[in-house]
C-alpha positions in Angstrom: 15.6 41.5 -161.0 17.5 38.7 -159.3 15.5 35.7 -157.9 18.3 35.1 -155.4 17.9 37.4 -152.4 20.7 36.3 -150.1 24.1 34.8 -151.0 26.6 33.2 -148.6 30.1 33.9 -149.9 32.3 30.9 -148.9 35.6 32.5 -149.6 37.9 35.3 -148.5 40.2 38.0 -149.7 39.9 40.0 -153.0 37.4 37.5 -154.6 35.0 37.9 -151.6 35.2 41.7 -152.1 34.6 41.3 -155.8 31.5 39.1 -155.4 30.1 41.5 -152.8 30.4 44.4 -155.2 28.3 42.6 -157.9 25.8 41.4 -155.4 25.2 44.8 -154.0 24.7 46.2 -157.5 22.1 43.5 -158.1 20.4 44.1 -154.8 21.4 40.8 -153.4 22.1 40.6 -149.7 25.6 39.2 -148.8 26.7 37.0 -145.9 30.4 36.4 -145.6 31.5 33.0 -144.2 34.7 34.0 -142.3 37.4 32.3 -140.3 38.7 33.8 -137.1 41.5 35.4 -139.1 39.1 37.2 -141.4 36.4 38.5 -139.0 37.8 42.0 -139.2 38.7 41.9 -142.9 37.6 44.4 -145.6 35.2 41.8 -147.0 33.7 41.3 -143.5 33.1 45.1 -143.2 31.5 45.3 -146.7 29.2 42.3 -146.4 25.7 42.8 -145.0 26.3 40.0 -142.4 29.2 37.9 -141.2 29.0 34.3 -140.0 32.0 32.6 -138.3 32.9 29.2 -139.7 35.8 28.2 -137.5 39.5 28.8 -136.6 42.0 30.3 -139.0 43.4 27.0 -140.4 41.7 26.3 -143.8 41.0 22.7 -142.9 38.9 23.9 -139.9 37.0 26.6 -141.8 37.1 27.3 -145.5 37.7 23.7 -146.5 35.1 22.2 -144.1 32.0 21.3 -146.2 29.8 20.7 -143.2 30.6 24.0 -141.6 30.2 26.0 -144.8 26.8 24.5 -145.6 25.6 24.8 -142.0 26.5 28.5 -142.2 24.4 28.9 -145.3 21.4 27.1 -143.7 21.8 29.1 -140.5 21.6 32.5 -142.3 18.8 31.3 -144.6 20.9 31.9 -147.7 19.2 31.2 -151.1 22.5 30.5 -152.7 26.2 30.0 -152.1 29.1 31.5 -154.1 32.3 29.5 -153.7 34.7 32.0 -155.4 37.9 30.3 -156.5 40.3 28.0 -154.7 39.2 26.3 -151.4 35.9 24.3 -152.2 35.0 26.1 -155.4 35.3 22.9 -157.5 34.4 20.4 -154.8 31.5 18.2 -155.9 30.8 17.3 -152.3 30.0 20.9 -151.5 27.8 21.2 -154.5 25.9 18.0 -153.5 25.7 19.2 -149.8 24.2 22.5 -151.0 21.6 20.7 -153.2 20.7 18.4 -150.2 20.3 21.5 -148.0 18.2 23.4 -150.5 20.9 26.0 -151.2 21.6 26.9 -154.8 25.3 26.3 -155.7 26.5 29.1 -158.0 28.5 26.9 -160.3 28.3 23.7 -162.5 26.3 20.6 -161.5 27.7 17.8 -159.3 28.1 15.6 -162.4 30.0 18.3 -164.3 32.4 19.0 -161.4 33.1 15.3 -161.3 33.6 15.1 -165.1 36.3 17.8 -165.1 37.7 17.5 -161.6 39.0 14.0 -162.3 41.8 14.7 -164.8 41.5 11.3 -166.4 37.7 11.7 -166.9 38.4 15.2 -168.3 40.9 13.8 -170.8 38.4 11.1 -171.9 35.6 13.8 -172.3 38.0 16.0 -174.2 38.8 13.2 -176.7 35.0 12.4 -177.0 34.5 16.1 -177.8 37.2 16.0 -180.5 39.9 17.8 -178.7 43.6 16.8 -178.9 45.2 15.8 -175.7 48.9 15.6 -174.7 50.1 12.1 -175.5 50.2 10.0 -172.3 47.9 8.0 -170.0 47.1 6.6 -166.6 49.8 5.0 -164.5 48.6 2.0 -162.3 52.1 0.5 -161.8 55.7 1.1 -162.7 55.4 -1.1 -165.8 52.6 1.3 -167.1 54.9 4.3 -166.6 57.8 2.6 -168.3 55.7 1.7 -171.3 54.3 5.2 -171.6 57.7 6.9 -171.2 59.0 4.8 -174.1 56.1 6.2 -176.2 56.2 9.9 -175.2 59.9 10.2 -174.4 61.7 12.4 -171.9 61.2 14.8 -170.4 57.8 13.6 -169.2 55.4 15.1 -166.7 53.7 13.1 -163.9 50.4 14.6 -162.7 48.0 13.9 -159.8 44.6 12.9 -161.1 43.0 14.9 -158.3 45.4 17.8 -158.6 45.0 21.4 -159.6 46.5 24.8 -159.4 49.9 23.5 -160.4 50.2 21.1 -157.4 51.0 17.5 -157.6 53.3 17.7 -160.7 56.7 16.0 -161.1 59.1 16.2 -164.1 61.1 13.2 -165.2 64.2 14.1 -167.3 65.7 10.6 -167.4 64.1 7.2 -167.6 66.4 6.0 -164.8 64.7 8.5 -162.4 61.2 7.3 -163.3 60.6 4.8 -160.4 61.5 7.2 -157.6 59.7 10.1 -159.2 56.5 8.0 -159.6 56.8 6.9 -155.9 57.1 10.6 -154.8 54.2 11.7 -157.0 51.9 9.0 -155.6 52.8 9.9 -152.0 52.3 13.6 -152.6 49.0 13.0 -154.5 47.7 11.0 -151.5 48.8 13.6 -149.0 47.5 16.6 -150.9 44.3 15.3 -152.5 43.5 12.1 -150.8 43.8 10.4 -154.2 47.0 8.5 -155.0 46.2 8.1 -158.7 48.6 9.7 -161.2 49.1 9.8 -164.9 52.0 10.5 -167.2 52.2 12.7 -170.3 54.7 14.2 -172.7 56.3 17.4 -171.4 56.2 20.1 -174.0 59.5 21.8 -173.7 58.4 25.0 -175.5 54.8 25.6 -174.6 52.4 28.4 -173.9 49.6 28.3 -171.4 46.5 29.7 -173.2 43.0 29.4 -171.9 39.5 30.1 -173.3 36.8 31.6 -171.1 33.5 29.7 -171.5 30.0 30.7 -170.5 27.2 28.2 -170.9 23.6 27.6 -169.7 23.3 23.9 -170.2 22.0 24.3 -173.7 24.1 26.9 -175.4 27.8 27.7 -174.9 29.8 30.7 -176.0 33.4 31.8 -175.6 34.7 35.1 -174.2 38.1 35.0 -175.9 41.5 33.8 -174.9 43.9 34.6 -172.1 47.6 34.0 -172.0 48.9 32.8 -168.6 52.4 31.6 -169.5 54.3 33.8 -167.0 54.4 31.2 -164.2 56.6 30.1 -161.3 56.2 26.4 -160.3 53.0 26.3 -162.3 51.5 29.3 -160.4 50.5 32.2 -162.6 51.9 35.6 -162.1 50.8 37.7 -165.1 47.8 37.1 -167.3 46.7 39.0 -170.4 43.8 39.0 -172.9 43.6 38.3 -175.7 46.6 35.9 -175.9 49.2 37.7 -178.1 50.9 36.4 -181.2 48.5 33.6 -182.1 47.6 33.1 -185.7 43.9 33.7 -186.5 43.4 30.1 -187.5 45.0 28.7 -184.3 43.0 31.1 -182.1 39.8 30.2 -183.8 40.5 26.5 -183.5 41.2 26.8 -179.8 38.0 28.8 -179.2 35.9 26.4 -181.2 37.4 23.4 -179.3 36.6 25.0 -175.9 33.0 25.6 -177.0 32.7 22.0 -178.3 34.0 20.7 -174.9 31.4 22.8 -173.0 28.6 21.6 -175.3 29.7 18.0 -175.0 29.3 18.3 -171.2 26.1 20.3 -171.5 28.0 22.6 -169.2 26.2 25.2 -167.0 28.0 28.2 -165.7 31.4 29.9 -166.1 34.3 27.7 -166.9 37.9 27.9 -168.3 39.3 25.5 -170.8 43.0 25.4 -170.3 45.1 24.5 -173.4 48.8 24.0 -174.0 50.2 25.5 -177.2 53.1 23.5 -178.5 55.2 26.3 -180.1 57.5 23.8 -182.0 54.6 22.0 -183.6 52.2 25.0 -183.9 49.4 23.0 -182.4 47.5 22.8 -179.1 46.4 20.2 -176.5 43.7 20.1 -173.9 45.0 20.4 -170.4 42.0 20.7 -168.1 38.9 22.6 -167.4 38.5 24.8 -164.3 34.8 24.8 -163.3 34.8 28.1 -161.5 35.6 31.8 -161.9 39.3 32.3 -162.4 41.7 34.7 -160.5 42.4 36.3 -163.9 38.8 36.9 -164.9 39.2 40.8 -164.9 41.3 40.8 -168.1 38.4 39.0 -169.9 35.9 41.5 -168.4 38.1 44.3 -169.6 38.1 43.2 -173.3 34.5 42.1 -173.5 32.7 44.5 -171.2 30.8 41.8 -169.1 30.5 41.3 -165.4 31.4 37.6 -165.1 30.1 37.2 -161.5 26.7 38.6 -162.7 26.7 36.1 -165.6 27.5 33.3 -163.1 24.5 34.3 -160.9 22.2 34.6 -163.9 22.9 31.1 -165.2 22.7 29.7 -161.6 19.2 31.2 -161.4 18.2 29.1 -164.5 18.2 32.0 -167.0 19.3 31.2 -170.6 22.3 33.1 -171.9 21.3 36.6 -172.8 24.1 36.9 -175.5 24.9 35.1 -178.7 28.5 34.6 -179.9 28.1 37.3 -182.5 27.1 39.8 -179.9 30.5 39.4 -178.0 32.8 42.2 -179.1 36.4 42.3 -178.0 38.1 45.7 -177.5 41.7 46.4 -176.8 44.2 44.5 -174.7 44.3 43.9 -170.9 47.1 42.7 -168.6 46.9 41.7 -164.9 49.7 41.4 -162.4 49.1 39.4 -159.2 50.6 41.3 -156.3 51.6 38.8 -153.6 52.9 39.3 -150.1 56.3 37.6 -150.7 59.9 38.6 -151.2 61.0 37.6 -154.7 64.7 38.3 -153.8 64.5 35.6 -151.2 63.0 32.7 -153.1 59.6 34.2 -152.8 59.5 33.9 -149.0 55.9 34.7 -147.7 55.6 38.1 -146.0 52.5 38.1 -143.7 52.0 41.0 -141.3 50.3 44.4 -140.8 49.8 46.7 -143.7 50.9 50.2 -142.7 50.3 51.8 -146.1 48.3 50.7 -149.1 47.9 53.2 -152.0 46.9 52.2 -155.5 46.7 54.3 -158.6 43.5 55.2 -160.4 42.7 56.5 -163.8 41.5 55.5 -167.3 42.0 51.9 -168.0 43.2 51.0 -164.5 41.4 48.6 -162.1 42.6 47.3 -158.7 40.9 44.3 -157.1 42.2 44.1 -153.5 41.1 43.3 -149.9 43.9 45.3 -148.2 43.9 48.8 -146.8 46.0 50.7 -144.3 45.8 48.7 -141.1 44.8 45.4 -142.7 46.4 42.2 -141.5 47.8 39.7 -144.0 47.5 36.4 -142.1 50.0 33.6 -142.7 47.4 30.9 -143.2 46.3 31.5 -146.8 47.4 32.3 -150.3 49.7 35.3 -150.5 47.7 37.2 -153.0 46.9 40.7 -151.7 45.9 42.6 -154.9 45.5 42.4 -158.6 46.5 45.3 -160.8 44.6 45.3 -164.1 45.1 47.7 -167.0 43.3 48.0 -170.3 44.6 49.8 -173.4 43.6 50.2 -177.0 46.7 48.1 -177.9 49.0 45.8 -176.1 51.8 48.4 -176.2 49.5 51.0 -174.6 48.5 48.5 -171.9 52.1 47.7 -171.2 53.0 51.4 -170.8 50.0 52.1 -168.6 50.8 49.0 -166.5 54.4 50.1 -166.0 53.3 53.5 -164.8 50.7 52.1 -162.5 53.1 49.6 -160.9 55.5 52.5 -160.1 52.7 54.4 -158.5 51.6 51.5 -156.1 52.6 51.9 -152.5 52.3 49.0 -150.1 54.3 49.1 -146.8 54.5 47.0 -143.7 54.8 43.8 -145.8 57.1 42.9 -148.6 55.5 42.4 -152.0 56.5 41.4 -155.5 55.8 44.8 -156.9 59.5 45.4 -157.9 59.5 42.0 -159.7 56.5 43.1 -161.8 58.0 46.4 -162.6 61.2 44.6 -163.8 59.1 42.2 -165.9 57.3 45.0 -167.7 60.7 46.4 -168.7 62.0 43.1 -170.0 62.3 42.9 -173.8 61.2 39.3 -173.9 57.9 40.0 -172.2 57.4 43.2 -174.3 57.6 41.1 -177.5 54.8 38.9 -176.3 54.0 35.3 -176.7 56.5 34.0 -174.1 56.6 30.3 -173.2 56.1 28.8 -169.7 59.9 28.5 -169.2 60.3 32.3 -169.7 60.0 33.3 -166.1 62.7 30.9 -165.0 65.0 32.5 -167.6 64.0 36.0 -166.4 64.9 35.1 -162.8 68.2 33.7 -163.8 69.0 36.9 -165.8 67.9 39.0 -162.8 70.2 37.0 -160.5 73.1 37.5 -162.8 72.5 41.2 -162.9 72.4 41.4 -159.2 75.7 39.4 -158.8 77.4 41.6 -161.3 75.9 44.8 -160.0 
């Protein structure tokens, strides 16, 4: 029986619907914090109560700490679930919740600070014994020049306060370093209010593999790996669990490292340790930790049979972990496609509008997380994600076949989506082999463009 009776959901879209589903099963009342654009959304209809938090623009609603916390206090919520994106990793929200007597379903303020600042996260990773990508902080051009002599080109400049693939710049030639640093600092200040940047070696053939962590402040366990290497401009498009084509020793080392990092922080809650696998050196490096639930959490739920939102709530209530590492059993393979309202044939141009038809397949091993139905409006103000199609099979091959069939069966009209892109991806021999690197999708797009021009 949950000790939390009422939760304010400070988010929107499919993750709000997802959180409502678990809360209803646990007997927890849900209040949706919604902007003007979302007052008639599916999540608003499913929640027990809706509270308006401001105009459609994110800065005036979902990104406004004061409005979000005021809404939680107004509806007498015991707890607040931040979902992902928006304020989910914002230590100011966590502190404001604590000051207002509202339980924040997530890590502590100190832990959010420890992993939200990328330089602090790197230092903590080193203290925990994890390898990090060679590089360091850049305070001036001379720092950058010294570092680039050490790590070589290409190099990657990252915003200390960045995340979600934003605030990154590649340097291919030392001569371009000064102007690239200047642009990176300006963008970091504009996007995150923090001009600090750091520079590290760019791994030319790398895979983005992450480890799901669950911890209660005393004990930490892992829930396996995910591969998120199919990316465009550092934004994930396809995720799968477990990560394919890793040696047992490398997989074990990565999972152990992620647990060690969580234990070092005395971490509490759900978290994801993101790692970069260097394919040429057959090693891995710590990238960052996401102190929240991930968009791609369903593939982990599929292979381990847990409800990760329920686990988040349980830990937030102060309960110790109910499972040991030995009790976590992994079954089969799961793949998720992010279905976005965008036209992949026109440089992924956003496609907001009214949904005139939305039909998704059902059947064994098929799951759809979505907030759209026929008649839904996809507003232009937010992320373009409209649905996640997740399949689970006994093997990766079975999951791929099931996903291909499910993609063909999806029907979304009124808006343009990337469904055809995903269907083409599933037929690509490179993806079918598994273990693609982060540059794979760029090559896939180039090949698709050539086929169109010669078609």
